[in-house]
C-alpha positions as CSV (number, residue, x, y, z in Angstrom):
1,M,-9.4,-18.8,-2.4
2,K,-7.5,-17.3,0.5
3,T,-5.3,-15.2,-1.7
4,K,-8.3,-13.8,-3.5
5,F,-10.0,-13.0,-0.2
6,I,-6.9,-11.1,1.0
7,A,-6.7,-9.2,-2.2
8,V,-10.3,-8.2,-2.1
9,I,-9.9,-6.9,1.5
10,A,-6.5,-5.3,1.1
11,L,-6.9,-3.4,-2.2
12,P,-9.7,-1.1,-1.0
13,L,-7.7,-0.5,2.2
14,V,-4.6,0.4,0.4
15,L,-6.4,2.7,-2.0
16,T,-8.3,4.4,0.8
17,L,-5.3,5.0,3.1
18,S,-2.4,5.5,0.8
19,A,-2.9,9.2,0.1
20,C,-2.6,10.9,3.4
21,G,-0.9,14.3,3.2
22,D,-1.0,17.6,1.4
23,T,1.9,17.7,-0.9
24,W,3.2,15.2,-3.5
25,G,6.1,14.1,-1.3
26,Q,4.0,13.7,1.8
27,R,1.5,11.6,0.0
28,A,4.2,9.4,-1.6
29,V,5.9,8.8,1.7
30,T,2.8,8.1,3.7
31,G,1.4,5.9,0.9
32,G,4.7,4.0,0.8
33,G,4.6,3.4,4.6
34,I,1.0,2.3,4.5
35,G,1.7,0.1,1.5
36,A,4.7,-1.5,3.3
37,G,2.5,-2.3,6.3
38,T,-0.2,-3.8,4.2
39,G,2.3,-5.8,2.2
40,L,3.8,-7.1,5.4
41,A,0.4,-8.1,6.7
42,I,-0.6,-9.9,3.5
43,G,2.8,-11.7,3.3
44,A,2.5,-12.8,6.9
45,V,-1.1,-14.1,6.6
46,A,-0.4,-15.8,3.3
47,G,2.8,-17.5,4.7
48,W,5.1,-15.9,2.0
49,P,8.7,-14.7,2.6
50,L,8.2,-11.1,3.9
51,L,10.6,-9.0,1.9
52,A,8.9,-9.2,-1.5
53,P,5.4,-8.2,-0.3
54,V,6.9,-5.3,1.7
55,L,8.8,-4.0,-1.3
56,V,5.8,-4.4,-3.7
57,G,3.4,-2.8,-1.1
58,T,5.8,0.1,-0.7
59,A,6.1,0.8,-4.4
60,V,2.4,0.5,-5.0
61,G,1.5,2.6,-2.0
62,A,4.0,5.4,-2.9
63,G,2.8,5.3,-6.5
64,I,-0.8,5.6,-5.6
65,G,-0.1,8.3,-3.0
66,A,1.9,10.4,-5.5
67,A,-0.6,9.9,-8.3
68,T,-3.6,11.1,-6.2
69,T,-2.1,14.5,-5.2
70,N,-4.5,17.4,-5.4
71,N,-3.3,19.9,-8.0
72,K,-4.5,23.2,-6.4
C-alpha cells in the first residue's frame, strides 16, 4: 500500500518537473537531476538502499526530459 501511494504521488511530480529547459540537452540534464532527487526521496521513504532508486530516477527523468523537447 505504501509503495503504491508513493508511486501515485511521485509519478505526476516527475512528469511535471522533468522537462525544464529550452534545448534537448538542458531538458535531459534537468530532468535527470529532478529524477535523481525524486528517486532518492522515494528510496529513503520506502527504506530501500539509495543507489538503485537514484540511478533509475536519473535515467527516467533524463529520458522524459529529452523526449518532451519542443521541436520549434
